[in-house]
Every structure is written in structure tokens, then in C-alpha cells.
C-alpha positions, -999 to +999 in steps of 0.1 A: +054-174+245+036-203+231+029-219+267+012-184+277-011-188+245-019-222+251-026-216+291-049-184+281-070-204+254-072-235+283-083-209+307-108-194+285-124-224+275-125-238+311-143-204+320-168-202+288-181-236+294-213-234+312-229-263+335-259-280+321-289-271+339-312-299+354-336-305+328-363-318+355-363-286+373-398-279+382-413-243+372-434-229+398-448-205+373-491-203+373-504-204+338-538-194+334-562-207+307-595-197+297-611-228+292-642-231+318-622-208+342-596-235+350-559-231+357-527-250+351-505-249+384-471-265+391-454-268+424-446-289+451-476-311+464-478-328+501-505-345+514-505-354+552-531-361+577-562-358+555-548-321+540-533-311+510-509-284+500-493-272+467-466-246+474-456-225+441-430-197+443-453-174+452-485-189+467-496-218+487-527-232+481-551-255+501-564-286+482-597-295+483-600-334+490-619-353+459-616-385+441-584-368+417-567-359+450-569-400+460-559-408+428-530-386+428-518-398+462-523-434+449-497-424+422-471-407+446-473-437+468-446-453+450-425-422+443-425-408+479-400-419+501-417-409+533-451-390+539-436-361+546-419-356+510-430-329+486-431-340+451-431-317+420-465-319+402-483-299+373-522-300+380-553-284+366-583-271+385-603-247+399-597-220+426-620-214+452-620-186+479-625-196+512-661-191+524-666-162+554-663-180+589-647-213+573-613-223+584-585-231+564-566-218+534-578-184+518-574-199+484-581-235+476-574-258+445-600-281+433-580-308+410-599-317+381-567-331+358-530-345+370-511-330+341-476-343+351-459-357+379-421-350+381-403-378+395-373-361+410-347-385+417-321-378+445 
């Protein structure tokens, strides 16, 4: 009888233990701020062939190339394993709509600040 109690206790303890979640998981929620119509967006960033893209869990944004984009690319050059790597980032900037007759993404992000680069170690 004691053996069954011990086995039941061990089974309950092993089932009730939760696995630790990765604390480096990227939150891809979009948070809007009210300062100067800037937003803070987190997602997966890639820059290839002079074009940048930020992919969140709901939207994909084109990136307007400026000095901050060049700074971000320079910082990411040490983290990326190859040019096709998506890197989790948190960026602050302005959303711009595509002008009529213009090619490209319907909504573009003009980066004004690099909030965080999340170094994902595999």
C-alpha cells in the first residue's frame, strides 16, 4: 500500500512541474505610445539587398533606409550568422503609409531609435 502512495506522489510531482519558458522569447506585440506619434514595435528584422523588413506576429513592415538602419545593420553584423538571418529586435519609429503610385510595402517603418537587440543564441 505504501508503494502505491509513493508511486502516486512521484507521478503527481513529475506531472505538476512546469517546464521553464525561455526568458529570451520575443514578444511581437505592437505597443503604441503617444509621444510624437511614435510607436514601439518588436519583431524579427532582416536586411538584404538594400531592403529591410520587420515581421511581427500580425504585420509585416517595410523599413525606410536611414542612418539608424545603417547603425542597426552594423550592430547586427556581429550577431548574424549569415545574411538571411532574422534577428529579434525592438524598434521605435514612425509608421508611414505608401504614397499613391509608389512601389513597395503598404506600411513602412522609419526607425528613430533602436530600443533593444535580442541576441538569440542557438
